[in-house]
C-alpha positions in Angstrom: 130.3 115.9 82.1 131.1 113.5 85.0 128.0 111.6 86.6 127.2 112.7 89.9 128.0 109.6 91.6 131.7 109.8 90.2 131.9 113.3 91.5 130.5 112.5 95.0 133.1 109.6 95.2 135.9 111.6 94.0 134.9 114.6 96.3 136.1 112.5 99.3 139.7 112.8 97.9 139.3 116.0 95.8 137.1 118.6 97.5 136.9 120.6 94.2 134.9 117.7 92.7 132.0 118.6 95.1 131.3 122.0 93.3 129.4 120.7 90.3 127.2 118.8 92.5 126.2 122.1 94.2 125.5 123.8 90.9 123.6 120.8 89.4 121.3 120.1 92.5 120.7 123.4 94.4 117.6 124.4 92.4 115.9 120.9 93.1 116.9 120.8 96.7 115.8 124.3 97.4 112.4 123.6 95.8 112.2 120.5 98.2 112.8 122.8 101.2 110.6 125.6 100.1 107.7 123.3 99.8 108.2 122.0 103.3 109.6 125.1 105.1 109.5 128.3 103.0 110.6 130.7 105.7 113.6 128.8 106.4 114.5 127.2 103.1 117.4 129.4 102.2 119.2 128.7 105.6 118.3 125.1 105.4 119.9 124.8 101.8 123.1 126.0 103.2 122.9 123.5 106.0 122.2 120.8 103.5 125.3 121.7 101.6 127.5 122.0 104.7 126.2 118.5 105.8 126.6 116.9 102.5 130.0 118.3 102.1 131.1 117.2 105.7 129.8 113.6 105.2 130.7 113.1 101.5 133.0 110.3 102.5 129.9 108.3 103.7 128.4 108.1 100.3 128.3 104.5 99.0 127.4 104.1 95.2 126.0 100.6 96.0 123.2 102.2 98.0 121.9 104.5 95.4 122.2 107.6 93.4 124.0 110.6 94.5 120.7 112.6 93.9 118.9 110.3 96.3 121.6 110.7 98.8 121.5 114.4 98.6 117.8 114.4 99.2 118.3 112.1 102.1 120.8 114.8 103.6 118.0 117.4 102.9 115.4 115.4 104.6 117.5 114.9 107.7 118.4 118.7 107.9 114.8 119.4 107.6 113.8 117.0 110.3 116.4 118.5 112.6 115.1 122.0 111.9 111.5 120.9 112.7 112.8 119.3 116.0 114.5 122.4 117.0 111.5 124.6 116.2 109.1 122.3 118.0 111.5 122.3 121.2 111.6 126.1 121.1 107.8 126.5 120.7 106.7 123.6 122.7 104.4 122.4 119.8 104.4 119.0 118.4 104.6 120.4 114.9 106.0 123.9 114.4 103.2 126.4 114.0 105.3 128.5 111.5 105.6 125.4 109.3 101.8 124.6 109.5 100.6 128.0 108.4 103.5 129.0 106.1 105.1 125.7 105.2 101.9 123.7 104.7 102.9 121.9 101.4 99.3 121.0 100.6 98.7 124.9 99.8 101.2 124.7 97.1 99.4 121.7 95.5 96.9 124.0 94.1 99.4 126.0 92.0 100.7 122.8 90.4 97.5 121.2 89.4 95.6 122.0 86.2 92.3 121.4 87.7 92.1 124.0 90.5 88.8 122.5 91.8 90.6 119.3 92.8 93.0 121.2 95.1 91.0 121.1 98.3 90.0 117.4 98.1 93.6 116.6 97.1 94.9 118.5 100.2 92.6 116.6 102.5 93.5 113.3 100.8 97.2 114.0 101.2 96.7 115.1 104.8 95.0 111.8 105.7 97.8 109.5 104.2 100.2 108.1 106.6 103.3 110.4 106.8 105.6 107.7 105.3 103.4 107.3 102.2 102.8 110.9 101.9 106.5 111.7 101.9 107.2 109.0 99.4 104.4 110.3 97.1 105.8 113.9 97.4 109.4 112.9 96.8 108.3 111.1 93.6 105.7 113.6 92.4 107.3 117.0 93.4 111.0 116.1 93.4 110.7 113.8 90.5 112.8 111.1 92.2 112.5 107.5 91.2 110.8 105.3 93.8 114.3 103.6 94.3 115.7 107.1 94.9 112.9 108.0 97.2 113.4 104.8 99.2 117.1 105.8 99.8 115.9 109.2 100.9 113.6 107.9 103.6 115.8 104.9 104.4 113.7 101.8 103.3 114.0 99.1 100.8 113.0 99.8 97.2 110.2 97.3 97.3 108.8 98.6 100.5 108.7 102.2 98.9 106.9 100.8 95.8 104.3 99.1 98.0 103.8 102.4 100.0 103.6 104.4 96.7 100.9 101.9 95.4 98.8 102.3 98.8 99.1 106.2 98.7 97.9 106.3 95.1 95.0 103.9 95.9 94.1 105.9 99.1 94.1 109.1 97.0 92.0 107.6 94.2 89.5 106.6 96.8 89.5 110.0 98.5 89.1 111.8 95.1 86.4 109.4 94.0 88.5 107.8 91.2 90.0 110.9 89.7 93.1 110.1 87.7 96.2 111.4 89.5 98.8 110.5 86.7 99.7 114.4 86.4 100.5 114.4 90.2 101.8 111.0 90.9 103.3 109.8 87.7 103.4 106.1 86.7 104.7 104.0 89.5 104.4 100.7 87.7 
């Protein structure tokens, strides 16, 4: 089985090399999109693959993993989706995404301790967007901090610092509750 990075580099010359990437990463990318825009996730996944295929020649192995690059494409597609919906509704954040795509509602289902859910939602909502996005990429999408850094377009050291701050802020918000199941070990 060829590594993802090799397939993505080869896909610039051999389009058929792109197909295994779709098979390997569709489920994870779809989960990422469902947690953020459930009503549009299927369409957005299609757009992610169209964009990734169209821009496959821009992938640079030196900048990170193929998985991180694909999540970066997904993040950009999602941002364009929210901008389009915002323009159409005139809202600063799409109402449909707030009510149906509020990712904090899904947190309850992912925690063993259901009682922690409401406090965690509040704590996550209070985090700066950059910290929250990194934390969720690592916790939900199981990206490494370095891969998450590539997704959001920041240096790996900055990502680790933001992750540390996010974990600290959540601990304070949750009165010292251990979050290792949610956030993993960032050390």
